[in-house]
Kinemage of the C-alpha trace (Angstrom):
@kinemage 1
@onewidth
@group {chain A} dominant
@subgroup {mainchain}
@vectorlist {calphas} color= white
{ca met a 1} P 27.521 3.877 33.543
{ca lys a 2} L 24.371 6.075 33.508
{ca ile a 3} L 26.057 8.540 31.156
{ca leu a 4} L 27.020 5.716 28.792
{ca val a 5} L 23.414 4.435 28.730
{ca leu a 6} L 22.132 7.969 28.067
{ca ile a 7} L 24.581 8.499 25.188
{ca phe a 8} L 23.720 5.074 23.746
{ca ser a 9} L 19.971 5.882 23.977
{ca ile a 10} L 20.464 9.196 22.172
{ca leu a 11} L 22.449 7.472 19.429
{ca ile a 12} L 19.736 4.839 18.912
{ca val a 13} L 17.000 7.474 18.683
{ca ser a 14} L 19.162 9.563 16.348
{ca val a 15} L 19.670 6.640 13.985
{ca glu a 16} L 15.975 5.702 13.998
{ca cys a 17} L 14.495 9.184 13.692
{ca gly a 18} L 17.206 11.309 12.133
{ca val a 19} L 18.654 14.495 13.577
{ca leu a 20} L 16.849 17.699 12.705
{ca lys a 21} L 19.444 20.066 14.140
{ca asn a 22} L 22.692 19.573 16.022
{ca thr a 23} L 23.437 21.914 18.903
{ca glu a 24} L 26.430 22.054 21.201
{ca asp a 25} L 24.450 20.464 24.048
{ca gln a 26} L 22.640 17.603 22.333
{ca pro a 27} L 20.799 16.869 19.113
{ca ile a 28} L 17.156 17.823 18.692
{ca ile a 29} L 15.542 14.625 17.486
{ca his a 30} L 12.905 14.472 14.764
{ca gly a 31} L 9.804 12.722 16.049
{ca gly a 32} L 6.585 11.321 14.628
{ca gly a 33} L 5.533 11.738 11.028
{ca thr a 34} L 6.504 15.364 10.619
{ca cys a 35} L 9.207 16.574 8.299
{ca gly a 36} L 10.541 19.752 9.833
{ca thr a 37} L 7.363 21.749 10.406
{ca thr a 38} L 5.409 19.944 7.672
{ca lys a 39} L 3.590 16.601 7.886
{ca cys a 40} L 4.410 14.386 4.916
{ca pro a 41} L 1.420 13.309 2.790
{ca asp a 42} L 0.309 9.690 2.626
{ca asn a 43} L 2.740 7.442 0.713
{ca tyr a 44} L 5.639 9.779 1.550
{ca arg a 45} L 8.315 9.490 4.211
{ca cys a 46} L 10.565 12.044 5.817
{ca glu a 47} L 14.241 11.803 4.871
{ca phe a 48} L 17.155 13.677 6.355
{ca pro a 49} L 20.456 14.425 4.650
{ca met a 50} L 23.532 12.990 6.333
{ca ser a 51} L 24.549 15.291 9.162
{ca asn a 52} L 27.777 17.239 8.749
{ca ser a 53} L 30.015 17.064 11.810
{ca glu a 54} L 31.980 20.166 10.789
{ca cys a 55} L 29.454 23.002 11.034
{ca glu a 56} L 30.363 26.602 10.540
{ca asn a 57} L 27.159 28.350 11.608
{ca glu a 58} L 26.893 29.532 15.226
{ca asp a 59} L 23.822 27.561 16.281
{ca gly a 60} L 24.982 24.191 14.975
{ca cys a 61} L 24.107 22.335 11.810
{ca ser a 62} L 20.668 22.994 10.378
{ca ile a 63} L 19.604 19.960 8.413
{ca thr a 64} L 16.615 20.434 6.135
{ca pro a 65} L 14.453 17.310 5.888
{ca lys a 66} L 12.298 16.611 2.853
{ca cys a 67} L 9.284 14.450 2.029
{ca val a 68} L 10.155 11.668 -0.429
{ca leu a 69} L 7.678 9.415 -2.254
{ca ile a 70} L 7.771 5.822 -0.992
{ca pro a 71} L 8.239 3.519 -3.987
{ca val a 72} L 5.346 1.102 -4.318
{ca ser a 73} L 5.952 -2.138 -6.123
{ca thr a 74} L 3.085 -3.484 -8.191
{ca pro a 75} L 2.022 -6.874 -6.848
{ca lys a 76} L 2.195 -9.847 -9.193
{ca cys a 77} L -1.252 -11.364 -9.532
{ca glu a 78} L -1.795 -15.106 -9.151
{ca glu a 79} L -3.631 -17.449 -11.507
{ca asn a 80} L -7.209 -16.298 -12.314
{ca glu a 81} L -6.536 -12.870 -10.783
{ca glu a 82} L -6.121 -9.490 -12.441
{ca met a 83} L -4.822 -6.125 -11.313
{ca lys a 84} L -7.574 -3.633 -10.503
{ca glu a 85} L -6.756 0.056 -10.283
{ca cys a 86} L -9.813 0.480 -8.067
{ca gly a 87} L -10.800 -2.882 -6.592
{ca ser a 88} L -13.676 -3.727 -4.271
{ca ser a 89} L -13.151 -3.814 -0.519
{ca cys a 90} L -15.515 -6.813 -0.321
{ca glu a 91} L -14.501 -9.281 -2.953
{ca pro a 92} L -16.950 -12.131 -3.668
{ca thr a 93} L -16.000 -15.427 -2.008
{ca cys a 94} L -17.195 -19.030 -2.233
{ca asp a 95} L -19.268 -18.468 0.906
{ca asn a 96} L -20.648 -15.072 -0.121
{ca gln a 97} L -20.778 -14.514 -3.867
{ca asn a 98} L -22.766 -11.270 -3.612
{ca pro a 99} L -21.403 -9.366 -0.617
{ca ser a 100} L -22.913 -6.001 0.244
{ca cys a 101} L -20.690 -3.301 1.632
{ca ala a 102} L -19.943 0.377 1.294
{ca pro a 103} L -18.144 1.143 -1.961
{ca thr a 104} L -14.498 1.592 -1.087
{ca cys a 105} L -11.732 1.726 -3.667
{ca leu a 106} L -8.631 -0.384 -2.987
{ca thr a 107} L -5.948 0.851 -5.361
{ca asn a 108} L -3.739 -1.486 -7.384
{ca ile a 109} L -4.945 -4.758 -5.906
{ca cys a 110} L -5.113 -8.274 -7.329
{ca gln a 111} L -8.670 -9.576 -7.412
{ca cys a 112} L -10.423 -12.511 -9.026
{ca lys a 113} L -11.260 -12.245 -12.726
{ca asn a 114} L -14.903 -12.180 -13.860
{ca gly a 115} L -16.501 -15.600 -13.383
{ca phe a 116} L -14.217 -16.408 -10.424
{ca val a 117} L -14.595 -15.984 -6.647
{ca arg a 118} L -12.082 -16.094 -3.810
{ca asp a 119} L -11.752 -19.383 -1.887
{ca ser a 120} L -11.467 -18.083 1.685
{ca ala a 121} L -9.708 -21.217 2.937
{ca phe a 122} L -6.852 -21.187 0.408
{ca gly a 123} L -6.956 -17.618 -0.942
{ca lys a 124} L -7.142 -18.811 -4.564
{ca cys a 125} L -9.638 -17.732 -7.217
{ca val a 126} L -11.933 -20.555 -8.314
{ca glu a 127} L -14.586 -20.719 -11.032
{ca lys a 128} L -18.115 -19.965 -9.849
{ca glu a 129} L -19.461 -22.768 -12.068
{ca lys a 130} L -17.416 -25.407 -10.197
{ca leu a 131} L -18.995 -24.496 -6.843
{ca gln a 132} L -21.928 -26.549 -5.550
């Protein structure tokens, strides 16, 4: 029973992490955010080719992982919002129309159009003029 649990555990880890190299004893499992000996840059993930069960080299199958760009879908902006390539990390709200914060660029984010502020309660953009 213990051997079955051990084999099952190895299979689960192998499926989640990918196998870097198969040996006769047991697979060496890829761990963390590294891709072989290289750490993938931000917005990239490590992918492994499908392992080949029929290996001809003496030390097992060497599988070369590679860093692949993670596709990013552009969010669809709601009414009275617009896409900002470099949006503010502290967007004006009904409660605080002139927030002060360190300038930080949030890339490709929907923010309220000029003349509108974010309603914190509902998350919608409302006209500044309609606020009391």
